[in-house]
N, C-alpha and C positions, 0 to 999 in steps of 0.2 A: 839501631840494630841493622848489621851487614847480613847480606845473603853469601853464604859459599856456592858459588855456581859450580864449580867442579864436584862438590857433594851432591847438589840438586840433579847434577846431569847422571852422575854414578847411581843415583838411587832411580833416576827415571829409566834408565838401561836396564838395572836390575828388574825392575817391574816390565819393562817390554820382554825381557827373556822368559819370565814366569808366565806373561801372558800368551806369548809364542807357544811356549810347551803345552800350556794346557788347550789352546787353539788346534793344535796337532795329536791332541788325544780326543777332542772331538770330530775330527776331519776322518780319524782311524776309525771311530766308533760308528760313522755314517752307512759306510757300504753292510757293516754288519746288521745294522737296525733294518734297512731296505730287505735284506735276506729273509730277516724274520718277520717283518711284516705281509711282505709276498709269501711266504710259507703258509701264514696264517690265514690269507686272501685264495690266494689261486692253487695252493697245494693240500688245502684242508679236505677234509671229507663232509660228504653229505649225507645225512641219512635219507633213504628213498624207502617206502613202502611199495613192494610189488603187488600185482593183481594178486598173488597168492598169499599175499599177508606178511611174508616176509622180510625182514629190515636188509636191505643192500647198502653199502657204501660206495658212493662214486667218489674218485679222486678226479679233480679237474686239474689238467696240464693243459700246457700249450697257451697260457697268459699271459699278457706282459706286453708292453709296447715294443720290444724287441723280439716277439715269437715271428719265427719265420724270416729274420733279418739277418743277413750275411753278417761275418765279422766287420770286414772293411767298413760299411755302411753303418753298422752299429758304433763301431767306434770313433767314426766321423760325428754323428751326432752326439754320443757321451763328452766325447772331450770339447767339442764345439761350443756346448753348453757349460762344460767348467770353467771355474774361473782360476784353477788352480792345476799343477801337474799331477799326474795320478801312477802310481806304480803298476805293475802289469798286473799283479793280484788283486789291488783295488779296482782296476777295470774288469777284471774278469769276475769278482764278486759282484759288481754293481750290473754288469750285463746280466749276468746269470739272475741276479734278482729281480730282472725287471723282463725275464721271461727269454732270453738268448739262449738256445742249444747248438750243439753240435754232435754230430756222430763220432768226432774224433776220439781216439783211445786215449789222448794225451790232451785233454782240453786245453788247460793252462798253455802248455807249449805250444800249441796250435795257434792261440792267441799272441804267444810272444812272438811267434814268427810273422804272425800279420803286421805287429807292430812295428817290428825291425824293417818289414817290407816298406811300410808305410813310412816310415822313418827315411829309408835308402832314396825315396822317391819324393821328399821334401816335404810331405804332407804333415808329417809329425818331427817334433824334435825332443832329444832327452833331456832331462831339466835333473839333474842330481839322478837320484833313481826313478826318477819317472818320465812320463810323457806327457807333452803338450801338444795341441794342434796349432800350426804354424799361423793359418789365417781362417779366420773365423767364417763359415759360410754365411751368405746373407740371408736366405732362408733354410732353416732346418727342417725337411719333413719330417712328420711323425706317423706312426701306422694309423690307420684308421679300423674300424670295426662295422662288419657288416649285420643287417638286423636280427640276424641269428645268434650275435654277440662273439663271433669269430672274427679274428685279427685277419686284415687283407693287407698283402705284401705292401712295401713300401714302393712308390714310384719315383724310377730313376731319374 
């Protein structure tokens, strides 16, 4: 029995394409899952009974590893850890899910401008619709937490 190598190669390429499409779907779902996880953790409500006996709801805000971190530093850390290029929206969603905030009226636009500036400086490069870091930092700093559970700013 002889093997038709051309047919086997075509089948393998077809399977490779199917798996790549499935992997892209998984990658696209991750930022959304991070957002949902962090919302349930950090932005959920906690019930507290006050001294007067009434129930009060406390909302936790400002928790996450990118809380209080500037966009440039947060993007450098996020993309430095990533093995794939990420679109502006994926970067925004992932940063937001991990506590990054901005006072800008158009946060995604502000982040997009930061990405472009980092690209112009050679820190990032465009890969299709996405961005990736040009060089991986040797040490990536992460925020630390003080004894009161508040994030401390990253050291430069």
